[in-house]
N, C-alpha and C positions, 0 to 999 in steps of 0.2 A: 551142265552143272559146273559150278566154280571148282577149280583145282586147289587154289590157295586163297586164304583170306588174311588181311592185315588190318590192324587199327593204327591210324595215324593220329597221334595225340595233338593237343592244342599247340604244342611247340614245334610241330612238324616232324617228329620222330616216328618212324614206322616200327610197329611191333607185330610180328607174325603170330597169328592165333591158331594156325592149323599145321598138322604134320610135324609136330615137335614132341619131344619126350615129356615136356611139362604142360603143353596145351594141345587140344585136339578139337576141331569143330565137328560137331555131331550132326546126324541127320535130324531133320525137323525144322529147318529154317523156314520162316514164314514172313510174308509181306514184302519180299524182295523183288518181285516182278511188277506186274501192273499196279500203278499207284491207285489210291482210292479216288473215286469220281463222285461228284454231286451234281444235281440238276437244279437250275434256277427255273422255277415254274410259276405260271399264273393259273390259279384255279378259277374256272368259270362260275360266277355266282348263280345259284338256282338252276344250273345246267350240269349235265354229265361231263366229267373230264376237265381238261384244261389245255394249256399250250406250253411248250418248252421255250424258254427265253435264252438259256445259255448252258453250256457244259463246262464244269470247272474241275480242274485237278486239285485235290486237296492235300493238306499236310499228311506226310506218311509216317507211320510207326512200323517197325519191323523187328524181328527176333532172330537171334543167332544162339543156338545151344553150344556151349563150350565146356569141355571136360578139363579140369585142372588136376594134375597128378603130382604126387610127391612120395618119396620113400620113407619119410618120417613125418610126424605131426608138425614139427617145427618147419620143415621144408614146405609142406603144403600150406601152412599158415602164411609163410613168407610170400609164396607165389600168389595166394589170394590177395594179400595186401598190395603186392606189386600191380596186379590187375586193377584193383580199386584206384590206385594212384594214377595209372595211365588214363582212366576214364572219368576223372573228376570233372563234372560238367561245369563247375564254377570257373574252370581255367579257360573256357572258350570252346569254340567249335572244333570237332575232330572229323575224321573221315574213315569210313569203311571202304577198303579197296579189295576188289576181287579179281582173280585171274581166270579167264575163260579157257576152255579146252584148246582153242586155237592160239593161246598165248597172249591175246589182247587183254588190256586192263581197263576196268571201269571203277569209279569211286562215287560216293555220295557223301555230302557234307551233313553232319548230324551231331548229336550229343547223346550220351548215356541217359536213359530214362528210368530203368528199373531192372531188377533181377539179381543183383550181387548180394543177396542174402545168403547166409552160410549154413550148410547142413552136411557135416562130414560123413563119408562112408568108407568102407574098406573091402577089398576083394579077397579071394581065398589065398592069394599069394602074399598078403600083407601089405600090398601097395595101397596107400591112401589116395583117395580121389574124391572129387566132387564135380557134379554137373550143374552148371548154372545156365539159365535161359536169359540172356541179356537182351533187353529191349532198348531200341534206339529211336530217337525222334528226329525227323528230317523236315525242316520248314520249307526248303526247296526240294520237292519230292522226286526230282529226276536224277538219274545217274549221269555221269559225264566222263569224258576222257581225262586222263591224268596229266596231260600236257596241252599247252595252247597251240592252236594254229595261228600263224602270223602272216599277214599280207601287207607289204610295204610298197607304197607308190612314191616314186621320185621322178625328177626331170629326165626326159628322154622320149621314147616312143614305145608303144606296145599295149597289148591287152591280153587277157588270158582267163583261165579258170582256176578256182580254188575248191578243194573238196574238204569238207569237215573231217578232221583227223590227220591231215597232212601237217608235218612239223613246220614247214616254212615255204613260202612262195613269194619271191620278190618281183615287182613289176616296174619297168621304166616307163615314165609317162611323158607327155609331150608339151612343149612350149611353155611360155610364162604363165599360162592358165593352169598348169598342173592338172591334167585330166586323165582319168582312166575309167574304163567300164569293164567289169568282169563278172563272171558267174560264180557264185558260191553255192555249191550243191549240198544241201542239208538232206541227204537221202541215206537209206540203209534199211536194216531190218525193222527198226522201231524208232525212228528219229523223233525228237521233240524240238520245240522252238528254243532258241538260245539268244542270249543278250550279249552283244559284243562290247568291247572297250576300244576307244580310238585314241591315238596319240598324234597330235598335229604339231609339227615343228616348223618354225618360221625361218626366213621371212615369208610373209604372205598376208593376204586379206581376202575378204569376200569368200569365205570358206563354206563349201556345201558338200555334205555327205548324204547321198540319196540312195534309198532302196527303191529302185525303179519298179520292182515287182509289186510292192505294196503301196507305192505313192507317197511314202513317208520321207521327210527330209530334215536333216539337222543343218541349220545355217547359223554361222557365227559372225557377229559384227565386229569383234575385236581384231585389231591389226597386230600381227606378231612381228617382232624384230628378229634379226638373225639369232638363232639358237633358242628363242623363246618357245615354250611348249604349252599346249593345253591338253589335259587328259579328260576324256569324256567316258563316263561309266553309265551304261544304259540299264543296269540290272534293277529288277524290282526292289523297292525299299532303299535304293541308293540314288539313282538318277541325278548325278552330279556332273558339273564341269569344274575341273581343277585348274585355276588360273596360274600363271607363272609366279605370282607372289605367294602361292601356297594356300590361298583361300578357296573355299568350295561354294559355288552357287550356280545359278543358271541365268544370270543377268546378261550374258553375252549372246543368248539366243536371239536371232533376228526375227522380225515379223515375217510370218510365213513358214517358220520352222514348225512342222506339224507334230513331231514326237521324237523323243530319244528312242529310236526304233529297235525292233528285234529282228532276228533272222527267222523267218517262218520255215515250216517243213517244206521240202521241195527245193526248187532252184530260185535263188535270190539274185537278181541283177543289181549290182552295186556300182555306184559312180562316185568318184572323188573329183573335187574341183577346188582350186585355190589360185587367185590372181596374184601377180607380182612375185611369183616364186622364183627361186634361184636353184643352183645345183645342190645346195644344202637343205632345201625345203623337202618335207615329206609328210605323208599321211599314212598311218599304219592302222590296220584293223586286227584285233586280237580276240579270239573266241575259243570256246571248247564245245565240241559236239556233245549233245545231251540226248539221253535215251529214257524211254519209259520203264525199261526193264533192265535187270542186272546183266 
């Protein structure tokens, strides 16, 4: 069970919701572990049963009961208004962050959905309080690490391993082809697939970023000059390549580029390639480990 819970508002400010004189997270949290699952099925006409075509992880809603307390009616009203201001969904995405008993942190991107209706109560000591059950909606239903893991490949020699959750691992790669092959181990108690971002810095050309495990490859036809960069975001609903001039498109994908690919559960063998590279050329992969459960 989580020890502390925070809300990160749309501007990136963290607000603690638990273990404070004014706010306490209560028992009764719901929907924060396994996300909802749906099945894509074919029903056999005129026969019993059917067949399963796919398993899909759906959008998640979850609930957190929070007690808000004040010594006066005015103080309680102000704290309720403050909470409403933090969670205004029109301001953009926020995050719920939880601390595990081992001290590790996980978060989920979401917005306020329901629950901040007001009904004041008072205990025998005269302390004013109200319990609200706040509902959140998460369109990407997995929890994730709160910091990125970054692997950067540069000219040199070597290969290695990266484990999801590590803060940084640098690799020196070989020759003008700029080549590296490494294992990214997306393992743990309840790992989920995750979508990396890549930053390619020139000079270089004939760029290929391969997931050897899945057979997927990103190939870029554009030639980069010294200091030129391309940002590749593989996330669902994004799928963009950011050109050096600031435009977003996927026009630079070469024939044979199979997909802006993801890191699957388990071990992913990843390979970086770039011709005509120099000592200032690099390819970096950035990702956050993702989990089905809090």
